C-alpha positions in Angstrom: 0.5 5.9 -20.1 0.8 3.9 -17.1 -1.3 5.1 -14.0 -1.7 4.0 -10.6 -4.6 5.2 -8.4 -5.3 4.7 -4.6 -8.5 4.9 -2.7 -9.6 4.2 0.7 -7.7 6.3 2.9 -9.5 8.3 5.5 -9.8 9.0 9.3 -10.0 6.2 11.9 -9.8 5.8 15.7 -6.8 3.7 17.2 -7.7 0.0 16.8 -9.9 0.6 13.8 -9.4 -0.9 10.3 -9.0 0.4 6.6 -8.7 -1.2 3.3 -6.8 0.6 0.6 -7.1 -0.1 -3.0 -4.7 0.5 -6.0 -6.2 0.2 -9.4 -4.1 0.1 -12.7 -2.4 -2.2 -15.1 -1.0 -4.5 -12.4 -0.4 -7.4 -14.9 2.6 -5.6 -16.5 4.3 -5.6 -12.8 6.4 -8.3 -11.5 6.9 -6.3 -8.2 4.1 -4.0 -6.6 3.4 -2.9 -3.1 2.6 -0.2 -0.8 5.1 2.6 0.9 4.1 5.2 3.4 5.5 8.5 4.1 4.7 10.5 7.3 5.4 14.1 7.7 9.3 14.7 8.3 10.0 11.1 7.9 11.5 9.1 5.1 9.3 6.9 2.7 8.9 3.6 4.2 8.1 0.3 2.5 4.9 -1.3 4.2 4.0 -4.4 2.1 5.6 -5.9 -1.1 4.4 -8.7 -3.5 7.1 -10.1 -5.8 5.7 -12.5 -8.3 4.5 -15.8 -6.6 6.7 -15.2 -3.4 5.1 -14.8 -0.2 4.5 -11.1 0.8 7.0 -9.1 2.7 6.1 -6.6 5.3 7.5 -4.1 7.6 8.1 -5.3 11.1 6.0 -2.5 12.3 3.0 -3.9 10.4 3.4 -7.4 10.4 0.3 -9.4 11.9 -2.0 -6.2 11.2 -1.6 -5.7 7.6 -2.4 -7.8 4.6 -1.6 -7.1 1.0 -3.4 -8.9 -1.7 -4.2 -8.8 -5.4 -7.5 -9.0 -6.9 -6.7 -10.1 -10.5 -10.4 -9.9 -11.4 -10.7 -6.4 -10.5 -6.9 -5.6 -11.4 -6.6 -4.1 -8.1 -3.8 -4.2 -5.3 -5.3 -4.2 -2.0 -3.7 -3.3 1.6 -6.0 -4.5 4.5 -4.9 -2.5 7.7 -6.3 -3.8 11.0 -5.6 -2.6 14.6 -4.3 0.8 13.4 -2.1 2.8 15.4 -1.6 6.7 15.5 2.0 6.0 14.1 0.4 4.3 11.1 -0.6 8.0 9.9 0.9 8.7 6.8 0.4 9.1 2.9 0.1 5.6 1.7 1.4 5.2 -1.9 1.2 2.1 -4.2 3.8 1.4 -6.8 4.6 -1.1 -9.5 8.0 -2.2 -10.9 8.9 -4.2 -13.9 12.4 -5.2 -15.3 14.2 -2.5 -17.7 11.5 0.1 -16.6 11.1 2.8 -13.9 8.9 2.2 -10.7 5.4 3.8 -11.2 3.8 5.5 -8.3 0.2 6.4 -7.5 -0.6 9.8 -6.1 -1.1 8.7 -2.7 -4.1 8.6 -0.1 -4.1 9.9 3.4 -4.4 7.7 6.2 -4.9 9.4 9.9 -5.5 7.5 12.9 -6.7 9.4 16.0 -5.5 8.5 19.5 
């Protein structure tokens, strides 16, 4: 059974940083990344890695967030800098491979205090 597990969320002041991790069998996916969902809002793509292509980011996080993959640790990372209150959300990692459904983690809460 494929399982993705996020960690690294928490409470931080405006301007602070957090690093999220997602562990799982990342080698089976050709697309993986992070979404977030804030209360009362739709789920929003944050960052996506597709094979060897350059990462894609939501306009709202460009220049502040960096997605990367640590193959040795089988971990997907999201480095979040210069955090803003509007970044407050549950962050979920996902993985997708052809002819299969998307797999999601359970989510980790990020709260940015103003």
